[in-house]
N, C-alpha and C positions, 0 to 999 in steps of 0.2 A: 525218455530213453533209459533211465535207471530202472524203471518199472519193467520194461521189456527184457532187459538183461537178467534181472532177477528171476523172471519167469522161465527163461531158458536154462539158467543154472538149476533151478528147482526141478525141471523135467529130467535133466541129465542125471541128477542124483537119484531120482526115483528109479530109473532104469538100472543103475549100477547097484542099488541097495535093496534088491528084492528079498534078500535073506535076512535083512535087519528087521527087528521087530517094529511094529507100527508105533509104539509109544516113543521109541527113540527118534523115528523120523518126525513125528509130531513135534517133539521138542526142538529139532533142528529147524523146522519150518518157522516156529515161533521166534527163534533167535534171528533168523534171516529177515523176517518181517520187521522186527524191532530195529535192525540196522537200516532198512529201507526208509522207514518213517523218520528216523533220526536224521538221515541225510537230507530229505526234502525240507524238513523244518529248519535245518541249519541254513539252507540256501535262501529260503524265504526271509528268515530273520536278517540275513546279510543285506538283502535288497531293501527291506523296510527300515534299516538303521540309517539310511542316507537322509539327512535333513538339510534344507536350504533356507537361508534368511531372505526376506524381501523388505525393501525400503523404498522411500520416495517422498513426494510431497502431495498435499491436498490444497488446491487453489480454488478461488472463486472465478467467476466469468471474466473479471477484470484483471486476473493474474495476481491477486493479492493472496497472501497466506491465510488459511482458515485454521484457527486454533480451536482445540477442543473437539475435533471430529473423531469419531470412533471407527477404527479399521479392524476388521476381523475376517477369519476364514469360516465360511458356512459349513456346518456339519462336522467340524473337527474341534471338539472342546479342549483338547490338550494343547492347541495353539492359542496362547493367551492373547486376547484382544488388546490393542494399545490405543492411546489418544495422541493426536498431533500436538506438537509444541507451538510456541509463538511464531515460529518460522514455517509452520505447516508440515513439519517433518514427522515421519512415523517409522517404526522398525518392528517387523514381525519376525520371530525366530522359530526354528525347529518345525518348518513346514515340510511334510513328507512329499516325495515325488508323486506326480500324477496330475489329474485334472481337478481343479478346485474353483470355487466361486468366492471372490473377495467382496465384502460388504463395506460400504462407506456411508456413515450416517451422522447427521448433525442437525439439531433443532433449527427449523427455519429454512432448511435446504432439502432439495429432492434427494432421496436415497439413491445410491449407485450400487449395482450388482454386476461385476465384471468377471468373466471366465479367464483363468490363467492355466498354463501348462508348465509343469516343472519336470524336466527330463535329466537334470544333472549336468547339462553342458555348461551352465554358468554357475560360478560359486555363489553369486549374489544376484537376485532379480531386482531390477529397478523399475518401479511402476509409479507414475504420477496420475492423479485423478483431478478432474475439474467438476465442482458441484455448482448447482444453480439454485438460486433462491426461489421459494414458492411465491413470496409476497414482497410488496414494498409499501411504503407510506402507511405503516400501521400506527394508529394513534387512538386515544380514548377521549370521548366527548362526554362531559357532564351536562345533563339537562336539568336535573333538580336533585333534591336530597335523597331520592329513591330510584333514580333512573340514570343509566349511563349507556353509551353506545360505543362499540368497537368498530373502527373503520379501517379498511385496508384494500389494497389492489392486488390481484393475481397477475402473475407473469403471463399466464395463458388461461383461457376459459376453463374453469374447474369447479368442482364442488368442494366446499369447505364449511366447517362448523366452528362455533365459538363455545369453548368450555370455560367455566368459571366456578368459583366457590370461595368460601371464607378461608382466611389464613392461607396455607400452602396446599389446598386441595382444589385445583382448578376443574376437576372432572365431576364435581357435584351436580352441576347444571349444564345441560347440553342443548343448544338451540337447534332449530331445524336447519337443513342444508341451505346454503346460499350458493347459487350457480351463476357464473359469469366472470367478468373482469373486475368489477367494483363490488364491494361487499360492505354492508352496514347492518350489524346485528345488535340486539338490545339485551341489556341486563336489567330486569325490573325488580321491584320490591326489595331494594337493597337497604341496608342500615348504614347511615352515613359515617358512623364512628368505627365501623368494622373494616379490617384490612382484607381485601379480596385479591385473589390471584386469577389471572385469565390467560388464555393462550388460544391460538388458532390451530385447528386440526384439519388436515387435508385428506384426500382419498388414501385409503390404507391407514397406516399408523404413523404418519409423519406429522410433526408438530412444529410450531414456531417456538421461540424461547418464552419462558414464563415471565409475566409482568404483574406488578402489584399496584394497588391504588386504594385510597380511602377518599370517600366523597367529601369529607370535611377537611381534606388536606389543603393547606394554603398554597401549595405548588400549582394548583389549578389557576388559570388566568382569570381576571375579572370578566364577567359576562359583558359582551358588547350590547349596546342598547340601540335598537332600530327605532329611529324617529318616524314621524308621519312622513308619507311619501313626498319626495321633493318635486316630482312631476308625474302626472298620470295622463296618458293619451289613449287613443283607441287601439294602438298596437304596441305600446311601450310603457314601461314603468321605471322611474328612477328612484332608488332608495339611498338612504344615508345613515350612518351609524357613528357611534362614539369612537374616538381614536385610542389605541392602546399605546402606552408610554414605556412599558417595561422593556429592558434590553433583551429579555429572553424571547421576545416576539419573533415568530417565524412567518406566519401568514394569517390572513383572513380567508375563510371559506364561505362562499355565498351559496345558499340552497333555496330551492323553490319546489313547491308541491301544488298540484292542481286540486287536491282534496285536503280537507282539514285533518292532518295526522294527529292521532292521539298522543304520540310522542315521536321524536325523530325530526329529521330536517327535510328529506326529500331529495330531489335531483341536485347534484352539485353543478353550479353554473360557472363558478370562477374561483381560482386560487390567486389571491392578491398578496404579494410579498413586500409591498411598499406600505409601511404603517401610515404614511400620510395620505394614501388614497383611501378615503372613507365613503366613496359613493360608487354606485354601479347602476348602469342602465340596461334593463332587460328588454330586448327587442323581439319583434316577430310574434307578438302575442295576439290573441283572439279578442275582438271587441266584445264588450259586455260579459267578460269572463272573470271569475274570482280566482286569485292566486294567493298562496301563503308563502311568506319569505322568512328566512332565519339566517343569521350570521354567526359563525363559530370562529373564535380566536384560538390559534394553536401556538404553544410555546415549544422551546427546544427540547424539553423533557418529554415530548410526545403526549402531553396532556392538553386538553382543549376544553373550552366552556362554550355552550350554546347560549345565545342571547334570546331575547323575547321574540315571539312570533308576530308577524304583521300581516293582516289580511287586507288585500287591495283588489278592487274591481276595476277593470279597464272601462273606458268610456265608449259610448256608441260612436260610430263613424259620423263625424260632424256634418251638419247641414247648416252652415253659418249663413247669416244674412249677408247681403252684398256690402262692399265697402262704400262708405259715404263719400261724396265728393265735396269740394269746397267752392262755394259760390263767391265770386270775386267782385271787388270794386275796381275801377269806377263803372258806373252805369252809363251807357250811351242812351240818350233819351230825346224824345220830342214832346210836344204837348199832349200826345195820345199814345205813346209807346215807349218801351224799354228794350234795349238789347242786352241780354244776360250772357255772361261767360263763366265757365266753371272748369274744374280739373277733370281729368279723364278717369273713368272707371276701367280697371284692367281685369275684372273677374271673367272667368271663362264662361260662366252661365248668365252673362248679362242679357237682359231682355229690353229695357228701355229707360230713358230719362223722362220724368214727368214734372213740369214746372207748374206749381200752384201759387196763387197770390191772394192777398187780402188787403183791405184798408186798415186793418188793425194787426198788432203783433200776435204771434201764435199761429202761424200758417200751418195747416194740417191737410190730410188727404181729403177732408170734407170741404176745404176751400175751393174756389173756382179753379179749373184747369186752364192754364194759359196755352200750353202746347205740349206735344209728346214727340220725343226723338228716339228712334229705334236703332241708331248706329252709334256704337260706343265711341268712335273716333270723332263724332260731331259734338263739340263742346260749346256751342254758341246757339242761341235761339232768340226769336223776335216775338215779344208779347205786345199785342196792339189792342185798339178799341178802348183805351183808358181815358179817364177824365183829365182835363188839364188842371194844373196847379193843385194836384191831389197827391198825397203821400200813399205809396203802396209798399207792401212787404212781400218778399218772395222766398221760396225754398225750392230746391231741386230734389226730387225723390228718385232714387235708383231702385229698379225692380229686377229680380233675377227670374229665371225660368221656373223656379219653384214657387213663385208668388211672394217671396219675402222681399222686404224693402228696407231702405235706409235713407234718412233725411239729411240734407246738408245743413250748414249754418243758415241763419236767416239774415237777409239784408233788406234795406229799404231805400227808396228814392222818391222824389217828388217830380211829377211831370212839369214841363217847362211853363214858366210865366215870365215876369220881368225880373227874376232873381239874379244877383251878381255873385261871383265867386268870393269866398272869404279872403281876408288878408292873411298873407303867409307869416310865419314866425321865424325867428333866428335860432338855429341850432348851434350851441357853443362847443368849444373844445372839450372832449371827453376828460373826465376826472377819475381819480382813484382806480387806476388801471392795475389789475392783478393778472395772475396766470390763467384765470378763467372768468373774469368779469370786468365791467367798466360801468361808470355812472354817466348818463346823458342828461343834459339840462338845456332848456330852450326858453325863449321869451313867451309871455302870456298872450293868448289870442284876444283880439279886440272886438270881434263881431258879436252883436247882440243875439244872432241866431246860431251861436256856437252849438255844435252837437258833440264833437269828440276830437281828440288827437289820435292819429294812427302812426305808430313808429314802425318803419320798414328798415330791413337790413339785407345786405348781400356781401359776398366776398369779392365782388368786383365793383368798379365805379359805375356811375349813372344809375342810381337806385330809382325804381319806379314803383307804382302801386301793384305791379305784377310780381314783385319780389316778395320775400317772406315778411309777413306782418308780425312784428315782435309782440306788440300789445296795442290795445285800444283803451284810451282813458277818457271817461265821460265828464270828469271834473275839470273845468277850465282853469282852476287855481293850482292844479297839480302839474308842475312843469319839470319834474325830475323822474328818472326811471333807472333802476339798477338792472342791467342786462347780465344774466349769469349763464353758466353752462357753456361758456365759450372755449375754444381750443387754443392752447398756448402757442404763441409764435405766428398766429394767423392774422392777416389784415382784414378788417371789416369796414364796411361803408354804411352810413346811416342817413336817413332823411325823415323828417316829421311832416305829415300832411294834416292840415286842419280841415275838418268836415263840418259843413253847416247843416241846418235842419232840412234844407232842400237837396241834400246829398252832393252839393258842389264842393270841390276840394281845391286846396292850394298847397304846394309843396315848399318846404324850407330849403335853405342851402344844404349842401351835402358835406359831411365830414368823414375823415378816415381815422381808424384806430388800429394800432398794432398791439395785440395782447402780449404781455410779458412771456418770455420763453426761457425755461430752465433746461439745461442739458439733461438728457436721459441718464438714468443710473448706469454705472459702468457694468457691462456684462462680464461674466466669468467664462472663459473658453478653456476646454480641456480635450485631450485625446483619449478616446475610449478603446481604440483598436488600430493597429497598423500592421500591414503585411508587406510583401515585397513589391506590390504595385498599387496599393490604395491606403487611404487613411480615413477613419471615421471620427468625426468631431461632434461634440455636444456643447451647449451653452445654457446659461441661465435665462429664464424668460424675462422680457421687458414688460413692466406693468404700467408703462406710460399711457395715459389716456389719449395722447396725440401721437401714438406710435405710427411710424410710416413703413419702415422696412429695416432688415438686417443686411449688411454688406459684408461678405466674407472674402478676405484677401489672402493670397499665397505668394511667397517669394522664396528664393534660395539665399537671400541675404537677411541678416538679423533684423534690420530696421523695418522691413515690410511696408514700403510706402503705400498709402491708400490711393492708388492710381487705377485708371481704367485698365491698364495693362496687367495689373496684379489681381483684378476683381475676378473671382471664379464663380460666385453665386450671389444673387440678390433674392432675398427671402421676404415676401410681402406679408406673410402670416406670422403674427407674434407667437402663436402656439407651435410653430415648427421649430424644433430645438436641436435637430441633428442634421448632419450632412455627410454623405459618403463620397469622398473625393477620389475619383478614378481618372481625372484628367479628361473629362468628357468621353469616357469609355476607352481611351487609348492606353490607360495605365500610367502611373507615375514611374519615374526611373527608380530602379532598385538601388539599395545601399546609398541613399541620399537623405540628408536632413533638410526638411522643408520647414518654413516658418509661416505661421498663420496669425492673422489679426481679424477680429470681428468688431465692426462698428455698428451701433444701433442709432438710427436716425429718427427724428420726430417730424411732424408735418411742417414745422417751422424751419427745417433744414439743419437744426442743431444735432450734433452727433457726439457719442462717447465711445471710446475705443477700449477694447480689452487689452490685457498684456499680450505681448508676443508669445505664442505657444509653439514649441518645436515638435516635430513628428518625424520619425525616421522610418523609411521603407526598407525593412529587412524581413527575411524569413525567420520568424522567432522560433520556429521548430528546429532549425539547423543553421547555426551561425558559426562560421570559421573563416580563416584566410587572412588576407592582408587588408588593413584599414589604412589607406593612403590619402584620405580626405577627412575633414572634420565630420564626426558623427555624434549625435546626441541620442542616447537610449532613454526613452520615456516610459512611464507606466503603461502606455498603450502597447509597448513591445514586451511587456512582462507577462509570464516568465520567459526569459530568453534562454534557449537551450544551446549551449556551446558544445559542438560535436567534434571539434578539432582545435588546433592552435589558432589564436587570434593574435596577429602581429600588427602593432601600431608603428608606422614608419613614415618617412618622408615629411616630417614636420607636422603630421596630422595630430589632432587632439580627439581622443575618444572620451566623451563625457557621459556619465551615467547618473540619472536623476533619482531623488529619493522615492521610495516605494517600489523600485525595480528589484526583482530577484533574478540573478544570473545563475543558471544551473549548468554544471559541467558534467559531461559524459566521459567515461574512461574509454577513449578510443585511440587509434593510432595517431602518433604525433605527426602533424602535417608539415612541420618545418625540419625536423630531424635534429634539433638541438634542444638543450634543456632536458626536460623529462621525456624519455624516449617513448613512453606508452600512454601518458596521461595528458589530457588537454590542459592548456594553460594560456594566460595572457602575457604576451611579451611586448615590452615597450622599448623600441630601438632608440638610438640616439637621435635627437631632434636636429632640425636645421633652422637657420634664421631665428635663433633664440625661441623656438616654439616646438611643440610636439610632446605629447605625454598622455597621461590617463588622469581624469578627474572623476572621482566617485564621491558625490556629496549628497547625503541624505538630510533628514531632519528628525527632530524628536518624535518617536513613534512611527516614522517612515524612513527607516534606514535603507541603504543599499546593501543587498545580501549577495555574497559569493558563496554558493553552496554546491553540494553534490546533487545530482538528479535522483539519487536513491531514496530521497524522502526519509521515512522512518528507518530504512535499512542502510542509511549512509554510514560510512566508516572512515576513520582517518586514512588519508592518502588516496581518496577516490579520484582526486584531480590534482594537477601539478602545482597550481598556485599562480602568483603574479610575480613576474620577473621584470625588473626595471634596470635597464642596462646603462652604462656610463654615457653621459652626454644628454640624457633625457631631460626635458623641461616640464614644468607644470604638472607634477604628479602629486595629487592631493587625495587624502582619504579622510572623510569627515562623516561621522554617524554611519559607520560601515561595520558589517559583520562578515568575517571570513571564517569558513568552517569546513572541516573534513578535507583540507588540502594536504599535499605532501609538505611543502613549506609555504606558510601564509604569504609572506612577501620576501623576495630576494632582491636586495638593492645594491646598486653600484653608483647611484646618482647623488649629487649634492642638492638637487631641487626636488626634494620629497618632504612632505609633511603628513604626519599621521596623528589625528586627533579624534577623541570620542569614538574610538574604534575598538571592537572586540575581535581578537584572533583566538580561535579555540578549536580543539579537536583535530589539530594537524598531526600527521605521523612524525614529522621532524620538528624543526624550530618554528616558532610563531613568526619572528622577524629574523632574517639572516642578512646581516649587513656586511657585504663584501668590500665596500668602499663608499666614499661620500660621507656627508655629514647630515643625516636626516634629523628632523625635529619631531620628537614623539612625546605627546602629552595627553593627559586625561584619558588614557586608553587601558585596555585590559588584555593580558596574555595568559590564558589559562588552559589547563588540561591538554597541553601539547606534548608530543612524544619526545621532543628534544628540549632545548632550552627555551625559556620564554622569549628572550632576545639573545641571539648569538652574534657576536661581533668579531670578525676576523680582519677588519680593516676600517679605516675612516674614524671619525669622531662623532658618534651620535650624541644628541642631547635628549635626555630622558627625564621628563618632569611629571610628577603627580600621577604615576601609573600604578596599577595593581598587577603584580606578577605572581601568580599562585598556582599550585597543583600541577606543575610541569614535571615531566619525568627526569629531566636534567636540571641544571642550575637555573636560577631566575635570569641572571645576566652573565654571559660566559663568552670569553674570547681571548685574543692575544694582546701583546703589548701596545700601549698607547691608545687604548680604545675608549676609556672613559675619563680621560684627563684632557689637558690642553684646552682646545676650543669646545670640547664636548662636556659631558658630565651627567650624573644621575642625581636628582634631588626630589625629595618628597615621594619616594617610591615605597610602596608597601609590598613586602615579600613574605610569603608564608606557604608551608606545606609543599614546597618543591622537594623532590626526592633525593637530590644530591646533598651531601653533607656540607658543601660549600655554597652559601647563598649566592655570592658574587665573586667572579674572578677579578680581583682588584689590581691586576698587573698594570703598571703604568699610571695608576691613580695617584694624583699629587696631593689630594686632601682626604678628609674623612667623609665617607658616604653616610648621609643621614637616613639609614635604613631601619625598618621595623625589626623587632626581635622575632626570630623564626620559631615561635612557639605554637604555630598553627591556629591561633585564636585572634580574630580581628577585634580587638578592644583596646581602649586607651589606658586601661589600668595597668596591664602587664606589658604592653608595647610602649615603654616609656619614651623611646626615641621617635615615636610616630605622633605627629600632631593631629588634633581632631580633624582638620581639613583633609588629611590623607585618608583617614578612616571613612569619613563621609563620602569620599570620592568613589568608594566601592559601590555604594547605592546609586550615586549619580551616573556612573557608567552603565550599570544595568538598566536604570530607568531610561537612559537616552536611547539605547538600542533595543529595548524590549518592545516586541510587536504586539500592540493591543488587539489587532485584528485576528491574527492566528492564535494568539495566546501562547506562543512558543518561546520558552527561555532558550537562548542560543547555546547555553552551556549544558542543558539538561540531558543531551544525548551522549555526553562523555563521562 
């Protein structure tokens, strides 16, 4: 519009100024044009001078902050790129109005390009970005002193490359592309003493983070050694390897290849995270095929070492000969025939039984054929046409449809004449009875035609020659036998038969023997998981040779009687070590504590019981409300997320076992008293002299009361633990309380705090409003108020460490640490108030350490060595060796 107005004015002047010289008008036109251009430039400059900042966060797919991501505006170099901080935050400034593209880049993540529009309506633009990883499970495998392999998995099928090189130059060598979800690329011809850097490159210019290694680095795990195959079949192979003992162990990786790889491992078959599992069975293989196996051990540092390669060939599909049968005594005979009896053959390809005989030992298929039986269920045959008073030897040969055969044992007998049966012997009482053996002894046979003793055994009375023959003894003078391999607790029955040279037999008297029985080893029962309607249990395996079964019992009473009414599962397999209790699919009642007992029984009926193990059916992801019956929170409920106030009332006792972590969310208070916005545990006054909170851990397995914020936790994230007047049975032993508003607020006489750490609270560690708590061997550190604040009651404080609190160590009104209470053996240092202890009402001298900020016995003359040592004791008792987290490190 300015340009049109100027043209109009210019035409008007031309009409009115015809008499003016052309040079003058030319000058006027130039001046007017200068003003027009100046006006347009000024307007454009005003619009471009508006600049808007943009801020936000960069998070990963799990919602965690991504530190070190670069955020920039494409095509505008004057807008300086920035890098996210440890909370994932970024800030870009001086962004001009208009349409722009924001770039977010971070090694190991997919780059983001997002369009934005700045129109000046908002003074600050908030934009959050979510980035996704390219890969997972990236680690390095050492094969030898010249070869290594990088292994990783892609989030989606994609092309990727491996770049590596000496020192800090990973792009010196680039491998060919690897396409798919799993990748394994090699670095060859390496020098073991040289430091190499490697990284993974994806489509475009996106990279993983750089990693370094040296092949002679001792950080690589020892190479696992594959032994000779444990078992080889026609369709399966079982391999075994050496166990890795280092605590840095992460997993074994089992690989197989169908061709001999020059280097590398092949297809990944299994990831085994239990260091004690050192065998693997590969199934579904092809008969008469060769396979190559290798096992890799991976450490926590993402370094792995490949073991030796093992070449194994599967067997052919077997065509085994038939199973042999047992030809049995006694023989039914006449002067010209024998009736033979044998055990049945159960083979599916059975063809026939063939009975051969001879007058001399060593019967074979070339001996005369007595008879042929073609039905497998027929196990008796008649051989006739024999000579009287003649000894014959017999065997049964089993044939299958493939023409293979198997021969039975050989027996003999003499056709009838005037021969009499032998004299029987006397079997004496068994001697030297153990848990798996006994010694039998009998009188000597008197017959001159003695042939053998045959000892028979059964687990029931009335032993005959059809029962199991333990042994046959051909020496008439050998009248003892040690029977081994017996099962403890079982009753056995024995009889000795004397056999003469004419195959006639006579049986002895029968005796019974009970093998000694030891109780099975006591099993260990534990809860692995519990939700609002079910419980999962596991137990240690019984190694008893006479194992019979496990019986699992459940009750809502602590004693758990081993009765039929309480039996919920009978497990006959010793290798079955878990049970998921759903009350036969109906579901367990929620918010109940159940008690379990496992009894292992042997064949002799002896049993050994586990300890009673509690399990509580609660929703561990959202716990709040009233606890009006006794509950026990076990490690199977951990971590327990508290999403509102938990109020213990009605004489109920809430017990929390060692190893449990209780995480509190900052949500609306469900009771309306105490902390109005933060969740807390409230213990109301008990009834019938009971009702309270018992949190009792153990060394290395404390009970933890923490914020759900994890590494982002801050003081005051949750309300704390409030114990009201009249409560009973409140005990804290091996406990960590962290990031609360006030750790413990107490009004009860029945509270004891021992070996407990209260740290990182926004107010006091312990706020005693009344009652006489007993506090010893505990630590109150890094709290926003006093370590211990006392406004009533007479607490007794012994051998505690109270340091680094914003206010005084012990602080409160009159009569607080005198009379029945007191403070002894307390170490105090680095508290920010100038007064270490408010001694109002104190009747004696407090034996306190000098507040010089140094925990040592030289300068702290009033502190005994045991007080100083107690600092390390407390930290050792509550330090968690599993997570490696120092409870005070976040403050």
